[in-house]
C-alpha positions in Angstrom: 1.8 -23.4 1.5 4.2 -26.0 0.2 2.0 -29.1 0.6 -0.2 -28.4 -2.6 2.9 -28.0 -4.7 4.4 -31.2 -3.4 1.1 -32.9 -4.0 1.1 -31.7 -7.6 4.5 -33.3 -8.0 3.1 -36.5 -6.6 0.2 -36.5 -9.1 2.7 -35.9 -11.9 4.9 -38.8 -10.9 2.0 -41.1 -10.3 0.5 -40.4 -13.8 4.0 -40.8 -15.3 4.2 -44.2 -13.6 0.8 -45.2 -14.9 1.7 -44.2 -18.4 4.7 -46.6 -18.2 2.3 -49.5 -17.6 0.4 -48.7 -20.8 1.2 -49.0 -24.5 -0.6 -47.1 -27.2 -2.3 -50.2 -28.4 -3.7 -50.7 -24.8 -5.3 -47.3 -24.9 -6.7 -47.6 -28.4 -8.2 -51.0 -27.6 -10.6 -49.5 -25.0 -11.6 -46.3 -26.9 -14.9 -47.8 -28.1 -16.1 -48.0 -24.5 -14.1 -45.3 -22.8 -14.9 -42.4 -25.1 -18.7 -42.6 -25.3 -19.0 -43.9 -21.8 -17.0 -41.1 -20.2 -18.9 -38.4 -22.1 -22.3 -39.9 -21.3 -21.4 -40.3 -17.6 -20.3 -36.7 -17.5 -23.6 -35.5 -18.9 -25.6 -37.6 -16.5 -23.6 -36.5 -13.4 -23.6 -32.9 -14.4 -27.4 -33.0 -14.8 -27.8 -34.5 -11.4 -25.6 -31.8 -9.8 -27.4 -29.0 -11.6 -30.8 -30.3 -10.5 -29.8 -30.4 -6.9 -28.1 -27.0 -7.1 -31.3 -25.5 -8.6 -33.3 -26.9 -5.7 -31.0 -25.1 -3.4 -31.6 -21.8 -5.2 -28.2 -21.5 -7.0 -27.9 -20.0 -10.4 -27.7 -22.1 -13.6 -24.0 -21.3 -13.9 -23.3 -22.3 -10.3 -25.2 -25.6 -10.9 -23.3 -26.2 -14.1 -19.9 -25.9 -12.4 -21.1 -27.8 -9.4 -22.3 -30.7 -11.6 -19.1 -30.8 -13.6 -17.1 -31.0 -10.5 -19.0 -34.0 -9.3 -18.8 -35.7 -12.6 -15.0 -36.2 -12.9 -13.3 -38.9 -10.8 -9.8 -38.8 -9.3 -7.1 -40.5 -11.2 -4.9 -40.7 -8.1 -7.6 -42.5 -6.1 -8.5 -44.8 -9.0 -4.9 -45.9 -9.5 -4.3 -46.5 -5.9 -7.4 -48.8 -5.8 -6.4 -50.6 -9.0 -2.8 -51.1 -7.7 -4.0 -52.5 -4.4 -6.1 -55.1 -6.3 -3.3 -55.7 -8.9 -5.7 -54.9 -11.8 -4.0 -51.9 -13.4 -3.0 -54.0 -16.4 -6.3 -55.9 -16.7 -9.0 -55.1 -19.2 -11.1 -53.4 -16.5 -8.1 -51.4 -15.4 -7.3 -50.3 -18.9 -11.0 -49.3 -19.5 -11.1 -47.4 -16.2 -7.9 -45.5 -16.9 -8.9 -44.8 -20.5 -12.3 -43.5 -19.2 -10.6 -41.1 -16.8 -8.2 -39.9 -19.5 -11.3 -38.9 -21.6 -12.7 -37.2 -18.5 -9.5 -35.3 -18.0 -9.4 -34.1 -21.6 -13.0 -32.9 -21.3 -12.1 -31.0 -18.2 -9.1 -29.4 -19.8 -11.5 -28.0 -22.5 -14.0 -26.9 -19.8 -11.3 -25.1 -17.9 -10.4 -23.2 -21.1 -13.9 -22.4 -22.0 -15.4 -21.6 -18.6 -14.0 -18.1 -18.4 -15.5 -17.4 -21.9 -18.9 -18.7 -20.7 -18.9 -17.0 -17.3 -20.7 -13.9 -18.6 -23.6 -15.8 -20.2 -23.8 -18.1 -17.2 -24.3 -15.2 -14.8 -20.8 -14.9 -13.4 -17.9 -12.4 -13.9 -17.4 -11.9 -17.7 -14.2 -13.2 -19.1 -13.2 -9.7 -20.3 -13.1 -8.5 -16.6 -10.2 -10.8 -15.8 -6.5 -10.6 -16.7 -6.6 -14.1 -18.2 -9.3 -13.2 -20.7 -8.8 -14.3 -24.3 -10.3 -12.2 -27.2 -12.3 -13.8 -29.9 -15.4 -15.9 -30.1 -16.1 -19.1 -28.2 -15.5 -21.4 -31.2 -12.1 -19.9 -31.7 -11.1 -20.7 -28.1 -12.3 -24.2 -28.5 -10.5 -24.7 -31.8 -7.3 -23.2 -30.4 -7.4 -25.6 -27.4 -8.1 -28.7 -29.5 -5.3 -27.7 -31.9 -2.8 -27.3 -29.0 -3.7 -30.7 -27.6 -3.4 -32.3 -31.1 0.0 -30.7 -31.6 1.2 -32.0 -28.2 0.1 -35.5 -28.9 1.7 -35.5 -32.4 5.0 -34.2 -31.0 5.0 -36.8 -28.2 4.4 -39.6 -30.7 6.7 -38.4 -33.5 9.5 -36.8 -31.5 9.2 -38.1 -28.0 9.3 -41.8 -29.0 12.8 -41.1 -30.5 14.3 -38.6 -28.2 13.3 -39.9 -24.8 14.6 -43.5 -25.2 17.8 -42.1 -26.7 18.3 -39.8 -23.7 17.7 -42.5 -21.2 20.0 -44.9 -23.1 22.8 -42.3 -22.9 22.3 -41.8 -19.2 22.1 -45.5 -18.5 25.5 -46.0 -20.1 27.1 -44.0 -17.3 26.3 -46.8 -14.9 24.9 -44.5 -12.2 21.5 -45.5 -10.8 21.0 -42.2 -9.1 21.7 -40.3 -12.3 19.3 -42.5 -14.2 16.5 -42.0 -11.7 17.1 -38.2 -11.8 16.8 -38.3 -15.6 13.5 -40.2 -15.4 12.1 -37.8 -12.9 13.3 -34.8 -14.9 11.7 -36.1 -18.0 8.4 -36.5 -16.2 8.4 -33.1 -14.6 9.8 -31.4 -17.7 7.2 -32.8 -20.0 4.4 -32.1 -17.5 5.5 -28.5 -17.1 6.0 -27.9 -20.8 2.7 -29.5 -21.8 0.9 -27.2 -19.4 2.7 -24.0 -20.3 3.0 -24.4 -24.0 0.0 -26.5 -25.0 -2.6 -25.9 -22.2 -2.6 -29.6 -21.3 -2.8 -30.5 -17.6 0.3 -31.5 -15.7 -1.1 -35.0 -15.1 -2.0 -35.7 -18.8 1.4 -34.4 -20.0 3.2 -36.7 -17.5 1.0 -39.7 -18.5 1.9 -39.3 -22.2 5.5 -39.0 -21.3 5.2 -42.4 -19.5 3.5 -44.0 -22.4 6.3 -42.9 -24.7 9.0 -44.2 -22.4 7.1 -47.4 -22.0 7.8 -48.1 -25.7 11.6 -48.1 -25.1 13.7 -51.0 -23.8 14.4 -49.1 -20.5 10.7 -48.6 -19.7 10.6 -51.3 -16.9 13.7 -50.0 -15.2 12.4 -46.4 -15.3 9.1 -47.5 -13.7 10.9 -49.4 -11.0 13.4 -46.6 -10.1 10.7 -43.9 -9.9 8.2 -46.0 -7.8 9.5 -44.9 -4.3 9.3 -41.2 -5.3 5.7 -41.8 -6.7 4.6 -43.3 -3.4 6.2 -40.6 -1.3 4.9 -37.6 -3.2 1.4 -39.0 -4.0 0.7 -39.3 -0.3 1.0 -35.6 -0.1 -2.0 -35.2 -2.4 -4.2 -36.6 0.3 -2.5 -34.4 2.9 -3.2 -31.3 0.9 -6.8 -32.2 0.4 -7.3 -32.7 4.1 -5.7 -29.3 4.8 -8.2 -27.6 2.5 -11.3 -29.3 4.1 -13.6 -27.3 6.5 -15.1 -29.9 8.8 -17.7 -27.4 10.0 -19.7 -27.9 6.7 -20.7 -31.3 8.1 -22.5 -29.6 10.9 -23.9 -26.6 9.0 -25.2 -28.5 6.0 -25.4 -32.2 6.7 -28.3 -32.9 4.3 -26.5 -31.1 1.4 -23.3 -33.0 2.1 -25.4 -36.2 2.0 -27.0 -35.2 -1.3 -23.5 -34.6 -2.8 -22.3 -38.0 -1.5 -25.3 -39.7 -3.0 -24.7 -38.2 -6.4 -21.0 -39.2 -6.4 -21.3 -42.7 -5.0 -24.8 -43.8 -6.1 -25.7 -41.5 -9.1 -22.4 -41.8 -10.9 -22.0 -45.5 -10.2 -25.5 -46.3 -11.5 -24.9 -44.2 -14.6 -21.6 -45.9 -15.3 -23.1 -49.3 -14.7 -26.0 -48.7 -17.1 -23.7 -47.2 -19.8 -21.2 -50.1 -19.7 -24.0 -52.7 -19.8 -25.8 -50.8 -22.6 -22.6 -50.9 -24.7 -22.7 -54.7 -24.5 -20.0 -55.4 -21.8 -20.0 -58.1 -19.1 -21.6 -57.3 -15.8 -18.2 -57.8 -14.0 -16.7 -55.1 -16.1 -19.6 -52.8 -15.4 -19.4 -53.3 -11.7 -15.6 -52.6 -11.6 -16.0 -49.4 -13.7 -18.9 -48.3 -11.5 -16.9 -48.7 -8.3 -13.9 -47.0 -9.9 -15.8 -43.8 -10.7 -17.6 -43.5 -7.4 -15.3 -40.7 -6.1 -14.0 -37.3 -7.1 -10.6 -35.6 -6.7 -8.1 -33.2 -8.2 -10.0 -31.8 -11.2 -13.0 -31.2 -9.0 -11.0 -28.9 -6.7 -9.6 -27.0 -9.7 -13.1 -26.5 -11.2 -14.5 -25.4 -7.8 -11.7 -22.9 -7.4 -12.2 -21.5 -10.9 -16.0 -21.4 -10.4 -15.6 -19.4 -7.2 -13.1 -17.0 -8.8 -15.5 -16.3 -11.7 -18.4 -15.7 -9.2 -20.4 -18.6 -10.6 -20.1 -21.1 -7.8 -20.9 -20.1 -4.2 -18.1 -20.6 -1.6 -20.4 -23.1 0.0 -20.3 -25.1 -3.2 -16.5 -25.4 -2.9 -16.8 -26.7 0.7 -19.5 -29.2 -0.3 -17.3 -30.5 -3.2 -14.3 -31.0 -0.8 -16.6 -32.8 1.7 -17.9 -35.0 -1.0 -14.4 -35.8 -2.2 -13.1 -36.8 1.2 -16.1 -38.9 2.1 -16.2 -40.6 -1.3 -12.5 -41.4 -1.2 -13.0 -43.0 2.2 -15.9 -45.1 0.9 -14.4 -46.1 -2.4 -12.2 -49.0 -1.0 -15.4 -50.5 0.5 -17.1 -50.4 -2.9 -14.2 -52.3 -4.4 -14.4 -54.9 -1.7 -18.1 -55.4 -2.4 -17.4 -55.7 -6.2 -14.6 -58.3 -5.6 -17.0 -60.4 -3.5 -19.8 -60.2 -6.1 -17.7 -61.2 -9.1 -16.6 -64.7 -7.9 -20.2 -65.4 -6.9 -21.4 -64.4 -10.3 -18.7 -66.3 -12.0 -19.6 -69.5 -10.1 
C-alpha cells in the first residue's frame, strides 16, 4: 500500500514546517512545564489503560502497551488544531508542542526498550526476533539516550552552519523550484538519517531540521515554499488511518470502544488540566493543553503494531486503539470550540 508511505512523508513535512515556527529559546522557555507535565500525564493515562485492560482479562504486558498507546497524542492533529486557531506561536501553542515533543521522545525510548521487556511482560522474548539486541536493559537504554544526544549535538553544532549555507547557495541560483526541492530534500534527508543512524523517529528528526533552518535568514521563505506540499501530504495521514480502521469493532465491542474514548477524551484531559494547574499556570492555559491532548495518533498506531507483533497486545487491542483514535480526532475540534468560548467568559 502506497498511502501509509505518503502519509509518513506528510508527517515529516508537517513536523519540518512546525520546527520552522520555533526557535531554540521558544522550546527551552516551556521546558519547566512541558517536561514534568508530559511525563506525569503519560503515567496517569497508562495507568488508566492498564486498569481497564486488566478488567477485560488482558495480561499486564498487554495492558501496559495499551495504556501507553492511549497516553500519547497526535502531533499532526494538534498542529492542525493550533493552525486553525492561529495559536501555533502563542504561549499555549509552544507549551502544547513542547509537551508532545517530550511524549515523542519517551515513545522513542519505549519502542527501543519494549522488545527487551517483552519476555518479562509475558510476550515473545526479544531473543526470538531478528531485531533483538544483546546485552542488559540498561545498556539498551543508555545506547538509545546516547544516540539521541549525539543527534541533537550534531544538529546544533553542524546543522546550524551547514543547512543555512546550503540554502543560501541554492537561493543564489534564482530558481524557486530548485529552492523548494532543496528544502524538501533537507527535511526528508534529515528525517531518514536520524531514524536510520540515531534511532530517532522521522517526525522528531524533521522537527529539529526545521528548528535549525529557522535560525537562518531564509527560514521564512523555506516555510512558505514548503507549505503546499505539507498540506497535500499531511492529508494522506488521515486517509491512511481510515484505511486501517475496522468499523465492525463498533458493533462487536461498543462498550469497550466507549471506555477507550472516555480515557482519551476525559481521562487524559482531566489529568493534563490538573497537572498544568498544579504547576501554577493560568486556567486558560490548562484548558487549552487539556483540549490539545484529548486525542491519539501516529505513535499509538506504531506502539499497537509492535505490541501485537511481540504477542503482548491482543489484535482486538489494536482495533480499539484505531477506533479511539478516529473518534477522538473527530471530537477534538469540538473541544477546542468549547475552550475558546470558555476563555473569553473567564477573561471578562
